[in-house]
C-alpha angles and dihedrals in degrees: 000000000000091000089054090051089052089054092049091049095049092045092052093049090046092053088053090050090054090050092052092043090055091050092051092048087053090056105266116139103180111157092235092054093053097039092052091073091059089051090047093053095046100041111017103039091058088061089057091046090052089053096046106030101019134240113308114257095236089195093166097038107063095176092059091044092056095045099044093050098045111105095208091051093049091049092051091045092053091046090049091051091052090047091053090048092053092047091047092052094047103039113017093090134032100183134010112264121203135189092260092056093065111090131195120243117254124273095261091054092045094054093048094046095043091055092050093043094052090052090051092047094058097033097094091062090054090050092055088064087067096045117124088238112013091185088066089079094059088085115067114234094006090141088072089070093074092155088065098040128088120242090243091061092045092052093047092047088063087068092045090049092053098046094042089059090047088050091054093049091046092052091054091047089054088056089052101049100033125082092222119129118247093253090056089050089054091052101039106030108021096068089060092045091049090052090050090052090049093050091047092055095192131114091228089069090057092048092051092048094049093046093049093044092054092046092049094048088052094050092046089051095240093125126026139157115357091355087066092051093048094045091049091049091051090050090050092052091048091049093050088053091048091048092053091051092046094050097044102036106028114023101041111004093064089055091047092242118153117202129200120230089255091054092048090051091048093050092047090054092047094048099048106020127072097191095096096055091044092051090049090053090050092045091051090052091052097044139042093236134084096028112196106188127031091221138359114279094020097133091039087059088057091058091051092051103028091123093060111099113241088228088068094046115037093183095047109143119254125230117279095254089060092059094041092050089054089052092049089063093039087239107141092151089080114025093166129110112295097188099273139032143207115260113251137178136221094259098068093035089059090052093051093047102040104024116211090355088061089072087069101030092054099060093029092066093051093046089052090052091048092054093041092056092046091055091069123074093206128112095216096051094041094052095041092050092048089052091051092050091050091049091051089053095050107025142035115259089242090070095056106028092126091053090046090053091048089052090052091049090052091052092048091047094054092043093051096053094039093229097132120100111212125212109252113253 
């Protein structure tokens, strides 16, 4: 019976994806239409994989093993996915938005933003000059070998990681607001973006770049209709090849770690799916153990006080992934930071913080952002808002707070100078 419900859930979400695909092919670029596919990959595809390949073993992650094999949790998860799909269909867009509706910002704005963006694009290279060991960055992905890296390098790489992501986003924004042809973009901007991706050393940087590049090419009108579908498919194939290389040659091979096929499948699901963390959040709500947060709103309090140094507040809350990682290993004795965390999304964080109300608050926030971004006929705001929505679907807010603040500054800037044209209601 539960397997049949899984099939119904996946079929419903797939029908919605076909609907949004058709609308994009017809020229609509509403944020909700594009962002839905990220949601579909992270939350719906895992349902299909469970049906075809089975649930991962999770032999070394007991929290996931409990949650993903609990029938009540699976039923609620499927129902939640259908609920999100219905809300997305009803409320993610207010009015159809087409390529021609998106306007460029005026010349004054362009000059100011272009100057700032170019500084941000090249900034990671300047930062490397101050690295404890600049030669460390000659090897791609070396930061993954944390067992062999000094704490000084790890701490400094946090700065490199942040500004390399900002560099990637800035490079894409230059493509959006500049009149340069795509081949000039490849020659003038892409080398700096490639260096930023190299310095970052994480797959997430590649995912963000590919997603933003596709979005930007659509908004600029370079690829539309079936060209968009074909280009996206090619990017997906290339990324899967890159991911295989990254996993085998960089993440594990350099540490002389041999993985079984079951472990590779498990890691693939953990890296790209968000079903396991969502099911764990649901399971924790239904049962006494494992408990994720000590009290409702605990990780929200972190966002409100993230700027307060931990040295001044010993009991300052951690980010949500820290608590969830502790629950994954059923280790509530020490819920502090263990050096790394599982990757979470906003959906399950809302459940853990707000309980049953989180099932509504989670998608409601993203739907609000989708409609907010669609209200503005401006390439910068549209692309930046779409990026923020995608990041909320795939990552915890704690991992992109600087980008979120930049997005807010952009909104405030355009509001202050009254240079945003709003879509008529």
